[in-house]
Backbone as CSV, one residue per row, in Angstrom:
resi,resn,N_x,N_y,N_z,CA_x,CA_y,CA_z,C_x,C_y,C_z
1,MET,-6.578,-27.088,-11.208,-5.400,-27.914,-12.392,-4.262,-28.460,-12.324
2,ASN,-4.286,-29.128,-13.359,-3.045,-30.091,-13.692,-1.467,-29.580,-13.751
3,THR,-0.445,-30.179,-12.696,0.664,-29.518,-12.773,1.144,-30.125,-14.041
4,ALA,2.772,-29.583,-14.334,3.703,-30.917,-15.437,3.574,-32.216,-14.986
5,GLU,3.404,-32.684,-13.871,4.204,-33.968,-13.553,2.855,-34.483,-13.485
6,HIS,1.856,-33.756,-13.391,0.467,-34.961,-13.323,0.586,-35.200,-14.806
7,TYR,0.715,-33.726,-15.955,0.600,-34.122,-17.583,1.701,-35.586,-17.867
8,GLN,2.696,-35.429,-16.874,4.204,-36.038,-17.467,3.444,-37.979,-17.051
9,ALA,3.034,-37.985,-15.784,2.473,-39.002,-15.593,1.219,-39.652,-16.333
10,GLN,0.749,-38.940,-16.956,-0.371,-39.279,-17.663,0.000,-39.566,-19.347
11,LEU,1.014,-39.165,-19.290,1.397,-39.144,-21.159,2.359,-40.453,-20.919
12,LEU,3.322,-40.985,-19.354,3.857,-41.929,-19.783,2.972,-43.554,-19.976
13,SER,2.019,-43.424,-18.752,0.956,-44.364,-18.820,0.035,-44.610,-20.186
14,LEU,0.315,-44.042,-20.552,-0.305,-43.885,-22.043,0.730,-45.258,-23.175
15,LEU,1.933,-45.135,-22.264,3.057,-45.741,-23.226,2.264,-47.566,-23.230
16,PRO,2.713,-48.431,-24.718,2.105,-49.571,-24.674,3.023,-50.495,-23.910
17,VAL,2.596,-51.351,-23.504,3.352,-52.477,-22.780,4.720,-52.984,-23.791
18,GLY,6.014,-53.334,-23.193,6.720,-53.942,-23.599,8.037,-53.477,-23.800
19,LYS,9.259,-54.219,-23.984,10.570,-53.775,-23.752,10.974,-52.652,-24.553
20,ALA,10.363,-52.513,-25.901,10.487,-51.240,-26.474,10.465,-49.872,-26.037
21,TRP,9.450,-49.785,-25.242,8.948,-49.068,-24.215,8.862,-48.725,-23.265
22,SER,10.146,-49.032,-23.025,10.333,-48.880,-21.393,10.610,-47.763,-21.021
23,GLN,10.117,-46.882,-19.934,10.154,-45.690,-19.419,11.182,-45.363,-19.024
24,ASP,12.146,-45.262,-19.619,13.477,-44.761,-19.521,13.765,-43.275,-19.474
25,SER,15.050,-42.866,-18.971,15.331,-41.162,-18.822,14.766,-40.471,-20.046
26,SER,15.016,-41.086,-21.607,15.087,-40.331,-22.577,13.549,-39.853,-22.500
27,ILE,12.784,-41.413,-22.573,11.548,-41.324,-23.186,11.046,-40.268,-22.026
28,SER,11.123,-40.157,-20.779,10.587,-39.334,-19.339,10.956,-38.099,-19.375
29,ASN,12.338,-37.388,-20.073,12.524,-36.373,-20.260,11.888,-35.627,-21.576
30,LEU,11.510,-36.626,-22.775,10.666,-35.663,-23.487,9.198,-35.549,-23.234
31,PHE,8.646,-36.695,-22.931,7.595,-36.339,-22.057,7.234,-35.156,-20.925
32,GLY,8.558,-34.965,-20.440,8.279,-34.081,-19.349,8.210,-32.443,-19.907
33,GLY,9.249,-32.500,-21.304,9.003,-31.341,-21.706,7.530,-30.890,-22.519
34,MET,7.003,-32.041,-22.780,5.717,-31.956,-23.633,4.738,-31.590,-22.436
35,ALA,4.995,-32.375,-21.163,3.922,-31.982,-20.014,4.206,-30.674,-19.165
36,GLU,5.405,-29.798,-20.028,5.434,-28.213,-19.425,4.558,-27.312,-20.438
37,GLU,4.862,-27.877,-21.175,3.652,-26.769,-22.084,1.926,-27.305,-22.042
38,PHE,1.790,-28.392,-21.910,0.408,-28.630,-21.632,0.135,-27.888,-20.743
39,SER,0.366,-28.079,-19.360,0.807,-27.364,-18.249,0.408,-25.977,-18.348
40,ARG,0.806,-25.141,-19.232,1.068,-24.126,-19.292,-0.327,-23.451,-19.986
41,VAL,-0.859,-24.199,-21.010,-2.046,-24.039,-21.674,-3.081,-24.250,-20.619
42,ASP,-3.425,-25.572,-19.558,-3.752,-25.243,-18.701,-4.340,-23.929,-17.934
43,THR,-2.925,-23.533,-17.243,-3.019,-22.208,-16.775,-3.577,-21.250,-17.305
44,GLN,-2.770,-21.288,-18.461,-3.747,-20.187,-19.285,-5.250,-20.193,-19.333
45,ALA,-5.631,-21.250,-19.659,-7.054,-21.626,-19.931,-7.971,-21.124,-18.419
46,ASP,-7.561,-21.379,-17.520,-7.618,-21.097,-16.395,-7.553,-19.337,-15.910
47,ALA,-6.759,-18.958,-16.312,-6.809,-17.291,-16.133,-7.354,-16.379,-17.440
48,ILE,-8.353,-17.380,-18.237,-9.147,-16.463,-19.445,-10.283,-15.953,-18.136
49,ALA,-10.863,-17.029,-17.241,-12.105,-15.974,-16.544,-11.553,-14.886,-16.171
50,THR,-10.504,-14.722,-15.199,-9.946,-13.734,-14.357,-9.153,-12.477,-15.547
51,GLU,-9.033,-12.698,-16.667,-8.799,-11.579,-17.578,-10.034,-11.091,-17.860
52,SER,-10.918,-11.918,-17.807,-12.373,-10.783,-18.356,-12.744,-9.916,-17.716
53,LEU,-12.141,-9.973,-16.282,-12.751,-8.830,-14.966,-11.950,-7.947,-15.587
54,PRO,-12.331,-6.490,-15.605,-11.330,-5.590,-15.794,-10.671,-5.079,-14.167
55,SER,-11.287,-5.276,-13.288,-10.770,-5.362,-11.779,-9.375,-6.207,-11.661
56,GLN,-9.182,-7.178,-12.523,-8.146,-8.030,-12.141,-7.436,-8.895,-13.257
57,VAL,-7.518,-7.801,-14.526,-6.594,-8.236,-15.657,-5.327,-8.064,-15.556
58,THR,-4.651,-8.923,-16.259,-3.068,-8.390,-15.820,-2.301,-8.321,-17.502
59,GLN,-2.656,-9.546,-17.963,-2.121,-10.313,-18.847,-2.882,-9.516,-20.322
60,LEU,-3.799,-8.827,-20.659,-4.632,-8.306,-21.664,-4.996,-6.823,-21.187
61,ILE,-4.129,-6.194,-20.040,-4.722,-4.818,-19.787,-4.464,-3.917,-20.980
62,ASP,-3.769,-4.295,-21.493,-3.486,-3.585,-23.184,-4.999,-3.776,-23.855
63,GLU,-5.314,-5.035,-24.588,-6.436,-4.768,-25.175,-7.828,-4.194,-24.382
64,TRP,-7.586,-3.965,-23.017,-9.033,-3.518,-22.450,-9.060,-2.107,-22.557
65,GLU,-7.488,-1.333,-22.598,-7.195,0.174,-22.698,-7.544,0.054,-24.240
66,ALA,-7.400,-0.898,-25.284,-7.770,-0.178,-26.471,-8.943,-0.070,-27.103
67,GLU,-9.757,-1.067,-26.192,-11.522,-1.457,-26.504,-11.892,-0.004,-25.858
68,TYR,-11.482,0.523,-24.793,-12.194,2.039,-24.053,-11.373,3.025,-23.956
69,GLY,-10.421,2.886,-25.455,-10.202,4.029,-25.703,-8.714,5.139,-24.640
70,LEU,-8.381,3.945,-23.968,-7.703,4.668,-22.957,-6.298,5.053,-23.431
71,PRO,-5.050,5.480,-22.915,-5.636,6.830,-21.635,-6.105,7.643,-22.988
72,ASP,-7.270,8.749,-22.799,-7.929,9.825,-23.068,-7.753,11.350,-22.440
73,ASP,-8.327,12.161,-22.919,-8.234,13.540,-22.255,-9.065,13.799,-20.640
74,SER,-9.450,12.663,-20.318,-10.393,12.563,-19.619,-9.684,12.124,-18.260
75,THR,-8.800,11.142,-18.149,-7.433,10.427,-17.308,-6.292,10.455,-17.579
76,ASP,-5.814,10.803,-16.333,-4.158,10.500,-16.503,-3.421,9.203,-17.134
77,SER,-2.174,9.377,-17.849,-1.357,8.525,-18.009,-0.992,7.243,-17.563
78,ALA,-1.619,6.243,-16.878,-1.039,5.997,-15.511,-0.242,4.474,-16.336
79,THR,0.979,4.462,-15.105,1.885,3.757,-15.502,1.895,2.061,-14.748
80,ALA,1.196,2.832,-13.349,1.460,1.586,-12.617,-0.035,0.493,-13.110
81,LEU,-0.020,-1.143,-12.611,-0.780,-1.992,-13.557,-2.240,-1.875,-12.398
82,GLN,-1.911,-1.614,-11.177,-3.238,-1.212,-10.486,-4.114,0.332,-10.820
83,GLU,-2.969,1.572,-11.134,-3.940,2.253,-11.530,-4.372,2.307,-12.961
84,ARG,-3.569,1.439,-14.069,-4.518,1.163,-15.385,-5.353,0.337,-15.143
85,ARG,-5.759,-0.737,-14.195,-6.944,-1.389,-13.938,-7.766,-0.354,-13.435
86,ASN,-7.777,0.791,-12.617,-8.788,1.650,-12.213,-9.475,1.927,-13.001
87,ALA,-8.321,2.758,-14.382,-8.790,3.479,-15.199,-10.135,3.102,-16.594
88,VAL,-9.497,1.389,-16.392,-10.391,0.742,-17.337,-12.151,0.319,-16.538
89,VAL,-11.443,0.294,-14.877,-12.854,0.008,-14.565,-13.956,0.679,-14.260
90,GLN,-13.372,2.221,-14.633,-13.899,3.330,-14.260,-14.804,3.656,-15.371
91,LYS,-14.648,3.341,-16.875,-14.510,3.438,-18.440,-15.498,2.590,-18.203
92,TYR,-15.682,0.921,-17.760,-16.358,0.218,-17.504,-17.421,0.214,-16.956
93,GLN,-17.740,1.034,-16.295,-18.789,1.332,-15.191,-19.494,2.830,-15.685
94,GLN,-18.778,3.314,-16.568,-19.695,4.375,-17.157,-20.864,4.131,-18.409
95,TYR,-20.917,2.774,-18.920,-21.408,2.583,-19.959,-22.328,1.985,-19.411
96,GLY,-24.000,1.903,-20.367,-24.970,1.249,-19.488,-26.545,2.195,-19.144
97,SER,-25.764,3.432,-18.836,-26.847,4.391,-17.960,-26.490,6.075,-18.048
98,GLN,-27.638,7.025,-18.309,-27.132,8.358,-18.068,-28.406,9.035,-17.406
99,SER,-28.975,7.959,-15.869,-29.654,8.553,-15.393,-29.291,9.801,-14.341
100,ARG,-30.113,10.181,-13.340,-29.293,10.994,-12.474,-28.703,10.383,-11.562
101,GLU,-29.371,9.334,-10.758,-28.475,8.438,-9.899,-27.030,8.095,-10.414
102,PHE,-27.154,7.669,-12.043,-25.476,7.137,-12.553,-24.874,8.098,-11.899
103,LEU,-24.897,9.379,-12.742,-24.198,10.405,-12.744,-23.343,10.608,-11.490
104,ILE,-24.458,10.899,-10.242,-24.404,11.197,-9.207,-23.454,9.957,-8.597
105,ALA,-23.784,8.840,-8.742,-22.822,7.953,-8.198,-21.110,7.613,-8.560
106,MET,-21.348,8.146,-10.535,-20.304,8.253,-11.030,-19.202,9.138,-10.401
107,SER,-19.825,10.530,-10.153,-19.295,11.540,-9.402,-18.732,11.602,-7.972
108,ALA,-19.104,10.846,-6.915,-19.051,10.374,-5.972,-17.665,9.026,-5.973
109,ALA,-18.341,8.373,-6.827,-16.612,7.486,-6.944,-15.364,8.430,-7.086
110,LEU,-15.471,9.361,-7.817,-14.139,10.257,-8.023,-13.750,11.487,-6.702
111,GLY,-14.665,11.055,-5.823,-14.715,12.113,-4.611,-15.216,13.570,-4.617
112,PHE,-16.754,13.294,-5.703,-17.660,14.605,-5.771,-18.857,14.409,-5.255
113,ASP,-19.211,15.678,-4.543,-20.598,15.777,-4.228,-21.224,16.700,-5.706
114,LEU,-22.460,15.845,-6.180,-23.127,16.630,-7.444,-24.666,16.222,-6.635
115,THR,-24.975,17.441,-7.256,-26.706,17.731,-7.302,-26.732,18.056,-8.705
116,ILE,-27.978,17.577,-9.618,-28.403,18.118,-10.410,-29.778,18.819,-10.639
117,ILE,-29.726,20.070,-11.547,-31.081,20.672,-11.784,-31.229,20.521,-13.057
118,GLU,-32.743,20.298,-13.436,-32.886,20.123,-14.564,-34.074,21.060,-15.028
119,TYR,-34.195,21.991,-15.837,-35.274,22.986,-16.259,-36.758,21.922,-17.218
120,THR,-37.464,23.525,-16.773,-38.603,23.005,-17.792,-38.642,24.480,-18.424
121,GLU,-39.549,24.585,-19.406,-40.221,25.588,-20.025,-41.073,26.135,-19.479
122,THR,-40.896,27.528,-19.120,-41.875,28.442,-18.766,-43.085,28.298,-19.574
123,THR,-44.592,28.023,-19.095,-45.491,27.840,-19.685,-46.716,28.860,-19.076
124,PHE,-47.456,29.258,-19.885,-48.868,29.962,-19.609,-49.496,29.289,-18.359
125,GLY,-49.952,30.205,-16.995,-50.232,29.414,-16.038,-49.261,28.848,-14.657
126,GLY,-48.233,29.212,-15.054,-47.245,28.647,-14.136,-47.074,30.032,-13.114
127,GLU,-46.177,29.498,-12.328,-45.980,30.184,-11.377,-45.636,31.903,-11.527
128,PHE,-46.203,32.785,-10.762,-45.865,34.310,-11.045,-44.966,34.759,-10.367
129,GLY,-43.770,35.408,-11.438,-42.908,36.541,-10.425,-41.529,35.394,-10.809
130,GLY,-41.716,34.428,-10.879,-40.319,32.568,-10.965,-39.571,33.638,-12.279
131,ASP,-38.997,32.995,-12.701,-37.668,33.473,-13.656,-38.270,32.595,-15.134
132,PHE,-37.902,33.206,-16.508,-38.657,32.398,-17.379,-37.894,32.269,-18.161
133,TYR,-37.902,30.869,-18.299,-37.237,30.045,-19.351,-38.232,29.850,-20.825
134,GLY,-36.927,30.010,-21.644,-37.735,29.282,-22.837,-37.628,28.094,-23.405
135,THR,-37.684,27.869,-24.415,-38.010,26.565,-25.321,-36.378,25.706,-25.083
136,ASP,-35.265,26.749,-25.176,-34.249,26.125,-24.914,-33.847,25.315,-23.769
137,TRP,-34.250,26.103,-22.241,-34.242,25.558,-21.419,-34.820,23.996,-21.211
138,ALA,-35.884,23.680,-21.597,-36.127,22.312,-21.765,-35.013,21.191,-21.749
139,PHE,-33.900,21.851,-22.627,-32.763,20.983,-22.621,-31.411,21.298,-22.018
140,VAL,-31.385,22.094,-20.986,-30.522,22.557,-20.102,-30.231,21.329,-18.744
141,VAL,-28.993,21.428,-18.480,-29.138,20.351,-17.481,-27.976,21.385,-16.522
142,GLN,-28.055,21.356,-15.252,-27.012,22.227,-14.373,-26.331,21.258,-13.212
143,ALA,-25.151,20.981,-13.323,-24.595,20.187,-12.470,-24.081,20.636,-11.459
144,ASN,-24.029,20.781,-10.550,-23.362,21.769,-9.054,-22.313,20.620,-8.525
145,ILE,-21.123,21.208,-8.570,-19.940,20.199,-8.076,-19.458,20.738,-7.161
146,SER,-19.474,19.764,-5.645,-18.817,20.177,-4.521,-18.022,19.145,-4.104
147,THR,-17.033,19.812,-3.518,-15.711,19.213,-3.022,-14.721,19.900,-2.555
148,LEU,-14.192,19.050,-1.862,-12.950,19.382,-0.706,-11.362,19.145,-1.436
149,ASN,-10.821,20.442,-1.404,-9.591,20.807,-1.495,-8.985,19.807,-2.578
150,VAL,-9.782,19.919,-3.718,-9.043,19.506,-4.797,-8.872,20.178,-5.780
151,ASP,-7.743,20.009,-6.844,-7.496,20.464,-7.687,-8.392,20.910,-9.210
152,GLN,-8.029,21.981,-9.836,-8.362,22.054,-11.056,-8.457,21.161,-11.868
153,ALA,-7.566,20.441,-11.964,-7.325,19.712,-13.222,-8.341,18.507,-12.977
154,SER,-8.899,18.077,-11.579,-9.473,16.926,-11.240,-11.369,17.311,-12.037
155,ILE,-11.081,18.780,-11.697,-12.600,18.955,-11.735,-13.283,19.502,-13.506
156,ASP,-12.070,19.608,-14.059,-11.846,19.888,-15.398,-12.058,18.204,-16.217
157,ARG,-11.231,17.513,-15.254,-12.050,15.955,-15.690,-13.354,15.629,-15.262
158,LEU,-13.772,15.840,-14.633,-15.221,15.417,-14.264,-16.100,16.076,-14.809
159,GLU,-16.012,17.138,-15.378,-16.535,17.774,-16.217,-16.653,16.728,-17.364
160,GLN,-15.609,16.974,-18.391,-15.339,16.253,-19.179,-16.116,14.496,-19.183
161,MET,-16.209,14.450,-18.268,-16.626,12.879,-18.058,-18.404,13.108,-18.556
162,LEU,-18.778,14.143,-17.386,-20.485,14.490,-17.252,-20.764,14.526,-18.916
163,ARG,-20.043,15.451,-19.430,-20.332,15.875,-20.747,-20.506,14.456,-21.541
164,ARG,-19.186,13.747,-21.643,-19.242,12.670,-22.548,-20.427,11.774,-22.218
165,LEU,-20.906,11.947,-21.172,-22.261,11.034,-20.430,-23.537,11.390,-20.581
166,ILE,-23.691,12.292,-20.567,-24.762,13.716,-20.833,-25.479,12.942,-22.117
167,HIS,-27.030,12.838,-21.609,-27.745,12.851,-23.296,-27.469,13.762,-24.388
168,ALA,-27.139,13.040,-25.222,-26.649,13.480,-27.061,-27.158,15.270,-27.072
169,HIS,-28.841,15.201,-26.423,-29.838,16.392,-26.932,-29.721,17.527,-26.045
170,LYS,-28.886,17.183,-24.939,-28.989,18.180,-23.604,-27.520,18.789,-23.545
171,VAL,-27.522,20.222,-22.876,-26.428,21.070,-22.613,-26.290,21.365,-21.373
172,LEU,-24.871,20.768,-21.078,-24.516,20.812,-19.522,-23.903,22.219,-19.299
173,ILE,-24.545,22.443,-18.296,-23.672,23.802,-17.446,-23.468,23.191,-16.048
174,THR,-22.213,24.054,-15.655,-21.641,23.621,-14.203,-21.412,24.495,-13.318
175,GLY,-21.625,24.492,-12.144,-21.314,25.169,-11.041,-20.190,24.391,-9.933
176,VAL,-19.180,25.134,-9.726,-18.029,24.325,-9.104,-18.558,25.291,-7.611
177,SER,-18.168,24.452,-6.379,-17.909,24.973,-5.226,-16.776,23.898,-4.566
178,ILE,-15.791,24.750,-3.933,-14.953,24.496,-3.622,-14.692,24.345,-1.953
179,ILE,-14.632,23.847,-1.057,-14.193,23.909,0.585,-12.623,23.622,0.542
180,ARG,-11.901,24.550,0.865,-10.623,24.473,1.056,-10.379,25.064,2.357
181,TYR,-9.528,23.511,3.100,-9.264,24.178,4.159,-7.619,23.373,4.822
182,VAL,-7.076,23.551,5.595,-6.049,23.347,6.279,-5.753,22.418,7.530
183,ALA,-5.277,21.448,7.570,-5.480,20.555,9.065,-4.372,20.672,9.133
184,ILE,-4.031,20.562,10.872,-2.545,19.654,11.447,-3.021,18.715,12.001
185,GLN,-2.812,17.396,11.839,-3.190,16.576,13.550,-4.273,16.410,13.266
186,GLY,-5.333,16.438,12.555,-6.375,16.421,12.752,-7.296,17.924,13.287
187,ASP,-6.799,19.250,13.498,-7.600,20.309,13.569,-7.321,20.982,12.919
188,VAL,-8.190,21.655,12.009,-8.740,22.792,10.813,-7.481,24.148,11.719
189,VAL,-6.710,24.306,10.716,-6.229,25.812,11.151,-6.415,26.977,10.526
190,ALA,-7.040,26.461,9.121,-7.578,27.323,8.170,-8.416,27.193,7.754
191,PHE,-9.202,27.933,6.806,-10.690,27.431,6.187,-10.810,28.813,5.261
192,HIS,-10.525,28.763,3.993,-10.627,29.319,2.786,-9.739,30.668,2.823
193,GLY,-8.370,29.872,3.619,-7.366,31.031,3.581,-7.273,31.845,5.065
194,GLN,-8.381,31.855,5.925,-8.597,32.779,6.657,-8.119,31.323,7.694
195,PRO,-7.155,32.581,8.796,-6.726,31.130,9.897,-7.702,31.327,10.981
196,LEU,-7.649,29.995,11.545,-8.774,29.914,12.777,-7.809,29.789,14.006
197,SER,-8.601,29.642,14.916,-7.775,29.835,16.403,-8.931,28.741,17.138
198,VAL,-8.215,27.521,16.793,-8.527,26.318,17.223,-7.932,25.920,18.952
199,GLN,-9.445,25.764,19.618,-8.480,25.021,20.960,-8.529,23.347,21.013
200,THR,-7.453,22.560,21.127,-7.762,21.655,21.522,-7.815,20.906,22.860
201,GLN,-8.183,19.926,23.444,-7.826,19.176,24.674,-7.152,17.265,24.103
202,ARG,-6.450,17.478,24.418,-4.878,16.176,23.652,-5.088,15.483,25.259
203,GLY,-4.723,14.081,25.376,-4.737,13.412,26.635,-3.066,13.473,26.632
204,ASN,-3.061,13.651,28.090,-1.562,13.518,28.128,-0.897,11.727,27.953
């Protein structure tokens, strides 16, 4: 990247030879002002590559958020730049797939363990004694969510994300398992609200 000094020297070198074009302070200052603008444009051109990456965007964060409809009902209204970047990256990564692996990976990125169960219509000759599933069950996807010490609002946002990503012809049902514990200095002292007797050995 060329600095303002580099551009100023280049402009001065283009002057014709002769006394009328002596490089006095007036001409030097004029070209110095022009060089500042050239350097600014040069810097902005280099920044375009950075601004094209949602994980590094700074100046165009508003445009990225508008492109992906942020903030929305499934994300908090972030104020810090890095938080806004994270929200854009999350939305950016949601496009392009609806596979089981993709949904599990997206949930894991938010701190949830996800297992997915898909059903099929019960037909003649199937396993005897099993549950009977009608035609509609062929379009049902069950998402079992498991997490540790997470508030209900975070779970609601995950469910909203899954419903938005799932195939349009599918119906999503969810099951949630929350393991709640309290730990003090790394020792679990309460599990699901019940106090535990903990014996630890610590170095002297």
